[in-house]
N, C-alpha and C positions, 0 to 999 in steps of 0.2 A: 312272783322269786324262788329264781335261781340260786343256790346255796352251794358254795365257793369252799375250798380249805384251803391256807396257809402251814407250809411247812416248814422246817428250816431246812437250811442249806448247808448245816452241819452231817444231817444223815446221810452215808452213802447214797449211790446211787441205785445198788442195790433195795435196799431199806425204801428208799423214794417207790418205784419201781411197784414194791410188793405192798405200799400203801395207799401208791396212786390207784394199783387195781383194786383194789378192796374199794375204797370211793364209786369206781367205776361204775362195779356191782351197785354201792347203794343209791346210785343216782343221782348221786356230787358233780355240781358241772363240772368246777376248774376244781386243776390244784399250782395252786404260786410257788411256787419258791421263793424264798425269802432271800437275798443277797446282801449277804452280814460282812463286814471286815474280816470277819477269820470262820467264813464261812466258805465252800467249795463254790465254783464258778455254774451260779447257776444254771446256764447251758449247758454247758455240759453234760451237769448233772442230769438234769429232764429228759439226756438222749433213751438210756434206757424202758424207762415210761413211757417214751417218744411209741421209741420202736415197737411193744408189750404191748400197748391202748388199741385202743377203737373208736370209743367218744367220745371219753373226756376228754378239755382242751388244758392247755398247759402252758405256763409260760411266766419267764422272773418279773422280783416287783421288791424292791423299786429301782429303775435305771436312769442314771444322769449324763447328763450333757459333759459335767465334768470330770467324769470319771472312762466314761466310756465315747469315743464319739459316735456322732450317730450314723454315720457311714458305718463305723461297726457293730451297731446294736441293728442298722438293717440286714446287715450281713448274715447275723448269727439267727439273730430272725426267722430270716430264710432261711439255712440252713436244717436252723429245728422245725420250719413247717414244711419241710422235704418229708421231718421223720414221721409226724403225725401220721397220714400228712392232711394239713388244710385248719389242722386245730389248736396253730400258734397263737400266741394273744403275749401284749407285754404291758409294763406299764413303765412310762417316761415322768423323772419330777421332779422341782429343783432342791433334796432337802437329803437329806439319811446320815449313819453315823460315816461311809466310806468316804464321800465327801470333806466332812466334817475331820475324819481323821488324815488325810492329805493335807489339808490348812489352804482348798483350793479358795481363793475367791472369786466370791460367787456375786458378780454384780450381774444387772438385768437379767435378771431371770425369769423372771417370765418368757421376757422374751426368745434366751436360752432356750426354755422346754419348747415356748411356741416353734422355732424355730425348726428344732432334733423331732420335735412329732411330723411339720412338712419334710423331710425329709424324710425320714424313714417309712410315711404313711407313702410319697412318692418312690420311697427305692423299690415297693413293695407293691405296689397297685399299676405303677408305667415304664415302660422301654422304649427304647434309652429313657434314660432322665436324668437332668441337668436342674441343679438348684441354685441362687447365688440370695444371700442373707449380707443381714448385716454380723453376722457373727458368725456362721458358716456355711460351704457352699460344695457342690461336686458336678464335675462332667461329665457326660457319656455314663451315666451307669447304664453295663445293659448285661447285665448276667442270664447265658446261654442257655443254664445249666438244669432254670426252673421247671419243676414238671408240675406239684400240687399249684392244683384247681383253683383253690381258694385262698386267699391271701389272708396272712396273718392281720389281728385286730390289735388298734393301739390305742394306748386306754394314758390317762394325762391321770397325775394324782395328784391331785387340786381342793383345797376347804375353802381359801377363801377368795372375794369378787373378784380377783383382777384372774387369778389362776382358770376360776369358774367359766368366766366368760369364752379368754383364749380358749379353751378346749372344746367350747360350744363353732367352731368353724373350723377344725379342721380334726379330734379324736374319733374313734368311735367308740367313749363311752368315757367317764367319769372314776376314779376309787377314791373316793372320803375317808378318813381316817378317822375312827375314834365319834362322829358325830352323832348328837342327841337326837333322838325323832323330830324334836321342830325343827336343828340348825341345821339337817338335812332336807326339811322339808324347803328352810328359806332356797338354800344349795341349790337342789331338782329346780328351783321356780324359775331362779337365776337363769343355769340353764338354758329352761326351757323355755323363756322370754327372749335368748341369745340365739340360741336356735333356730325359729323362729325369719330373725331378721337372713338368714345367711340361709332362708328358703326348705332346711331339714328337716324331716320330719321328727321332731320328739318323740314318738313312739319307737323309732328306732334303735337309738338310741342306749346306752351300757347307762346304769345309775348303780356303780357300787359300791358298800362302806364298810371298809376296814373295821372288823370285832376281832381284841382279845378271847378267848375261850378258856376260861375252868371250870368244868363241870365234872366229877370226879366221883366218884361210888364215898370218897371220904368228904367230909365236906369241910372241916376244918386245913386236909392238905387244899384243898380250893383254893380258900383261902389263904394259904399262906403263901402258895404259889403267885393272886392274883397282887399280891402285897408285893412278892419281894421282885414280879416281871412292871411295879405300877409306872417305874420314873419312867420307861420307856412306852406312855401315853400320852395323854396329850395335856399335863398335869402343868407349866406351864403356860397354853391359851389365856391367856387370860379369858376370852367372850367364849371356852368354853363353858370353863373352869366357872366363874361368877355366874353361870345360870344355874348349878345348886353351892352355892360357897358363897360365904360372905368376904368383904376384902375384908382384915382380918386375918381371916384364918387361911383367906389365899396365900396374903404376904407369908406365912408360918411357913408357909410348903414350899415361895420361893427364896425364902433364906437357906433350904434344906436339900437344895435341887440336886447339888452334887451327893451331901452321901442319901439319899432316896433310888437315886440313878444307883448306888452302888449296892442297892440291898442286893441287886441276881446275881454281882458272884460273887457276894458274903452268902448265898443261899440263906437270905435273913427277909422278916419280915417286919421289922422296928427297926425307928430314928429317931434318935435319941432328941429330945427337942419337938418333936413333931407325937401330940396326943396322939391317939390309936383313933378315936372319932373319926381324925381327915386322912386318914391314910381307907376307913372304911370307909369313908363317904365317897374316896378316888373308888375305890372299888365297884359299890353300885353303881354310878355313876358312867364306870368306864369303857366297866369290862361285862364280858356271861359270866358270872360267876354262879358254883350254887352245887349242890348233891342232884343223885339222879334222882331224885328222893322227893325234891321243890324241881319241878327244870316249868313252873307254872309265868313263870315273871323272867324266865328266858325266851320265851315261847311269844309271850306278851311284848319282851320288847322287839322283836324281828318282829312281830305283826305291827307292833307301830313302825318299824322303818319303811315296811312296806306300806303300806297305808302311806307314808309320805311320803309314795314316790319312788324309794330304790325295788329297784327290780331284779335286784343280786344282792347279794354280802359273801363277803369273803370272812371266812370264822380259822384266826391263826390257834391251831394245837400245838402246843409248847411238850405235854407230856401228856403220857398215854392215847396215843393219836391214831389207833387201832379200834379203842373204847370209840372215841372222840365221831370216830367215821361214824362206826355199826351205830352210835345216842343219835347224829344226826339223822340219819337214814331211816330209823329205823321208826323215830321222834320226831322231829324234826319237821323234816319234810312235809310227812303226811301230815301236822298241824298245819302249817302253812299253804298248804293245798287247801284245805277249808275253810282261810281264812274271807 
């Protein structure tokens, strides 16, 4: 299983380059730059790393056709792919805080993401390229400046059945988010069955699962940070939460979603009215959290994802990024290699 890392777009490009090159030296497969409302533009922020690196894949996570027209995604991705060269990739999805903040209606979400993937894939692999969908169109796109011999990869951000089935038709892979090994296996099986219907080889498809990583020297700091950011995980998704939480406890979580989300800005790890055991439960099931002295459960969780059919995993590093990169390279990647 390939290990990717996800870095915050608030990091300046020079630091992003330094961390990316460190990741490259430690055998990490890819660096994703998160596209956040208050962050830097991920394409521009990855330019220095693109020029300086030689092996590692790079790309933004996750883009939306409501915030950026599919043509603009394709143009930016082709430009980044020239800088690599041939190692660029992108994730296109139907959610995200940017779209929410812009108050953009998201009707026909699966259709919009499908057409965005069609346009980005077509515009990066065909010349000339025209497309006329129900929501987006492009005529005679024929850039003459392309020199990279390998086109960029395009992933679909997908957890649920309709998006999973859609991704099998045109995407190079899927990026799931926060899924347990059991749910990941079901998602992988859904996509594999659909790939076969389209005559595509499942062995060539990328199955990635995003997970938040809080493995630090200090266990207390690890758990504080995991709880602080837990509002950004899947705590509102009943089909995920009910795997480990009963209906009554889940109702408590739902009643306090805004307060849980606000813990990040407040640098807090508790919410009045929410028992500590519930936040601990969320951390234990939705994140990779622990100390460097007790990583067995972290590695076992990743190995379970590997056995469930994930051939990639993306680990989001919020703090101590260089520490996390070294730890992943020195302890996680070798351990998974022996799985």
